[in-house]
N, C-alpha and C positions, 0 to 999 in steps of 0.2 A: 504493500500500500504506500510505498515511498512516493510514487507519482502523485497520489492524491494529496498527501500532506504538503508537498512542495508547491505544486501548481495552484492549489486552492488558497494559498496564503501569500502568494507573490504575483504581481502582474506579469504578463508574458515578457520574457527576455528574448531578444532577437538580434540577428546580424544580417545585413544585406550582402548577398554573395554576387559579385559582379565580375569575377575573373576566373579563369580555368583552374588556377592553383587552389584558390579558396574552395571551389566546387570539389576538386579532388580531395582536399583535406576533410571536408564535412562528410562526404560520401564514404571515405575510408573509415572515419570514426563511426558513422552510422552502421557500417557492416560488422562492427564488433558487438552490436546490440541484438537482442532476440526479437525486438519489435520496434518499428518506427511509425510515426504518423505522417500521412501525406495528404495534400490537398492542392488544388490548382485554382487560379483565378484567370478568367478568359473573357473575351468579348465575342459575341456572335449576333450580328445584326443583319448584314447583307451577304455573309459568306456561307458557303456550303460547310466548311470546316471551322471549328472554333479557332480564334486567334489567341494564342497563349500569352498571358501578360505576366504571370508570376507562378512559381512553384514553392509551396511551403513544405518543409521537411523538419520534423522534430524527432530527435533521438534520445531525449531525456536530459539534455543540458540546456541549450538554448535553441530557439527556432532559427533555422536557416531559411531566409527569404531569397530564393534564387531568381535572379533577373535574367530571363531567357534572351532578352535583347542584347545582353552583353557577353554571354558565354559563347565560345567557339567550339569547345570540345565537350560534348555531353557524355562521352563514353563512361566516366565514373558513375554518373547517375543511372545510365542504362544498366550498368553492371549491378548496381544496387537494386533496381527494379527486378532483375533476373535472379538475384541471390536467394536461393531456396531456403537458406538458413535464417533469413530475416523476414518476419511477418510484417506485411505492410497493412496498416490500419487506416481505413478511409471511412467517410460517412456519405451515404447516398452517392455511390461511386460511379453511376452510369456515365455521366458526361466526362468525369475525370478519366475513366478508362478510354473513352474515345480520344481524348487529348493525348494520352500516353501512346496509344496505338498509332495515331496520325503522325505525331512528331518524332517518336522514338522507335516505332515498330516493335515495341516491347511493353507487355502488360505487367503490372506488379504481381509477382507470384512468390510465395503464397499471399493471399489477400483476405482480410476480414472487414466486412462492412458493418459498422455499428447500427445502421438503420435496419439491416437484416436481423441483427441480434435483438433490436427493440421489438421487431415483429413477433419474435418467439418469446418475448418477455411480457406480452400483453399490452403493449402500447398501441393506442388506436391509430389506424391509418399509417401513413408514412411519417413517422415521428421526426421532427426537425432536430438539428443539432442543438440549437439554443434551448429547445424544450427539454432535451435530455440533460444538458448541463444544469439547467434550473432544477430539474427533478432530483438529480443525484448530488449536486454540490451547492444548491441554493445560490448560484451565481447567475446574474443576468448579463448576457452578452449584448453589447451595443451593436445592432445590425445597421447602423446609420450609413455605413460605407458599402453595403451589399450591392447597391446599384451604382456603379462607378465605372469610369473609363480606365481599365487596368492596362491599357496600352499607352496612356499618357505618361510622360516623364517630365520632371521627377515625381515619384509617388509621394504623397503627403504623409506626415507622421500619423495622421488618423487612419489613412489607408493601410499603412504598414502595421499598426497596432491591431487593426481589425483582422488583417490577413494572418498575423501571428496567433491570435486567439483561436482561430479555427483549428489549429493543430496543437496548441499549448494544452488545451483541455482534452484533446482526443485520446491520448494515451491513458491518463487516469480514468477517463470514461470507459475505455475498453476494459481496464483492469476491474473496475466495479461491476460492469455488466457481465464479464466473463465469470467472476465469482458467483454472481447470481445465476447465470446460465448453467453452471456446474451442478447446481442443485435440481436441475430438470433433466429430462431425457432428450433434450433437443440440441445438445452440443454438436453431434455429428450431422444433424440436419442443417444447422447454420453453416458448418464447413462445406457441406454439399451444395447448399444454395449459393454460397460465395464462389465456389468452383464453377457452378453453372453460369453465373454472371460473367465470369472470365471466358468460358467456352462460347457463350452467346456473342460476346464482343469480338472474340477472335474470328468467328465465322460470319460476322456481319458484313456481307459483301453487297455493295451497290451494283445491282445487275441492270443495266439499261434495257435489256430485252424484256424484263418483267416489270418495268417501272409503271406501265399503264394500269396495273392492278391497284396502285395507290391513288389513282385519280378518282375523286368522289363521283359517285353515280356512274362509274364505268359499266356497271351491271345493266344499265338501262339501254345500252347500245346493242345493235345487231352486229353480226359478224363483219360486215363490210365497214361499218363505223368503228368497230373495235380495231380493225386492221389499220385504219387511219390513226386511231388513238395510240396504238402500239408504236407506230413509226414516230409520231409526234413526241410521245413521252420518252422514247429512246433518244431522240435528238436532244430534247431538253436536258436530260440527265447528263449526256456526254458534254453538252455545252457548259452545264453547271460545273462539272468536274474539271473541265479544261480551264475555266475562268475562275474557279473557286468562288462561285456565286450561288447564293441560296436559290433553290429551284423556282420559287415564285418571283424572284427578281430577274429571271430569264423571261418566262411567260407564266402568268397565273394559271393554276390548274383548271379552274372553271372555264378559262378561255380556250385552253387546249380542247376541253370537252366540246365546247361550242363549235370549234373548227372541225373536229372529227364528226360531229353530228350533222352539220349543215353543209359541209363540203363547199366553202365559198370559192368563187372564181376569180375574185380580184380584191385588191386592198381596200377598196371602198366597202365591200361587204364585210371584211374583217372588222372595220370600225363599227358597222351597223350591228355586228354580233356582240359588241361590247369590249373589244380589245382596246387597250389604251393607245394613244397616239404614239407613245414611245415604243410600245411593243410592235406596232405596225411599221413604224419608221425603221427600226433596227432589224426586225425579224420577219416582217410581212412577206417579202418575196420568198424567203426560205420556207416559211410555213406552207405557202401555196405550192412550192416545188415538192415538198414532202408528200402532201396529200395527192398530188398528181402521180406520184410513183405507184400508188395503189392500182392504177389502171394496168400496170405491167405485172401484177402479182396474181397468180392463179387463185381462184376462189378456194381451192383445196387447202391452200396455205393460210387462209384467214384463221384467226384465233376462234376457238369455240366460245359460245355465249358464256358469260360469267354466271354461275349458279350460286345464288345467295343461300346460305344456310337457313335464314329466316323464312325463305319461301317454301321450305320443306314442310309438308302438312303435319309432320310429327314434331316439329321444332318446339312449339310452345309447351305442349304436354310433357315432352321429354325434358326440357330445361327445368320445368317446375318440379318434376320427379327427382332430377339430379340435385336440385337445391334442397329439397326436403331430405333426401338421403344424406347429403353433406352435413346437415344439422345433426342427424342421428349419429354419424360416425366420427364427428369432430371430438377430440378429447376435451375434457373440461378446462384444461389449462392452455388451450391453443385456439385462438380465434379461427373460425371456419374460413374467413377470407384469406388467411395465410396459406391454408391448404389449397384452396381453389377459388379464383375469381370467376366471374362470368366468362371471361376470355378463356380461361383454362377449360371450363366445362364445354364451351363451344368448340374448342380445338379437339377435345375428346370425341364429341359428336361427329364432327367433320371427318376425323380420321377413321372412326368406326364405320360410318355410313358410306364412305368412299372406299370401302373394302380394304382398309388398312394398307393402302398402297404408298403412302408417303415414306420417304427414305428413313426418317427417324420417328419413333413414337412420340406422341405429345408429352409435354412436361408432366402431366398427371400419371404417366406410365413409366417414369424414370426417376432415379434418385430416391430421396426420402419420401416423395409423394406416392411412389408406386403402390404400396399396400392400400392406400386410400383410393387411388385411381382404379385399381382392380375391382374394388367393391362398387365403385360408381359405374364401371363398365358393365358389371353384371346387371345393374338396374337398367342401364341403357339398352341392353339386349332385349328387354321386354318390348321395345318399340321397333324391332327389326321388321322390315317389310316382308 
């Protein structure tokens, strides 16, 4: 409990890391520890990928605030991320994992997410870091700098103190929660869930050929219109990846749908469909060229219609039955939402009703959820056609 005593009685101590030697030194020291705390600050407004502004690393002495705009050689930090002997502790790690993967092609392994731990300790919803610190330590974290430009330089003292606090309390928080978790049967489930988050991020591939599935209301289109949408969405994603531009800053999704649906013949019609002047000026001719390509594609190669799960006549009754079964099988000390969300249940239904042809079983039939998922699957079989 030495973490708790020290951090809860002193304000965060930190140093700004702005050169390669300093980064090497703090990473080497961190690799002598059994666990370190990590966080990132980034900006994401118009870009496809987050723009990294700061990395926070705490190994039990003082917080290292690593300025990525000044560092040339990140190999010591990458080695720390990959060091299997050092547990990396994060909170609500989803976007941080994306940052590490994009900038360093290395995820933090092994990793434990305190938000995942909180889920198994009975905290409602996705418990925020400040909420957990308040609960365990009765310390209120000032979140005034949470919405800030982390790419601006120099960073203010307020920004630096805010960033340091995000990892200063994270190690003692982990120690407290781990002690509590050890009194439950969910330790291995937390480990499994964190490993799954890493697996999911490692295999998160942006596939331009399937980008059209993410366009709202794509299911309303017929096969010809879907063919247009597939080509349009593929072009948009490739353009976004090439220019590191958020998808809707290339062309808005609803406007792609309009183009696919109504097959405009000229730029004037694009404007009539609701595309912005900028979209038409920059991409109008390209959009028209893309949908014209469909004339040279055989109808046999058009995508099949998108079948929505909700349109299956069994859907409502089956979902209700699964939700009722979930209430019955959920242990008293684990919220049923942790076992399965509506999305989990729908994935199970889709996988089973499509004759279990997907490459991987759904989340409910893997890892710690598998015993619960198997019981839910038995209930689902009552609705087999």
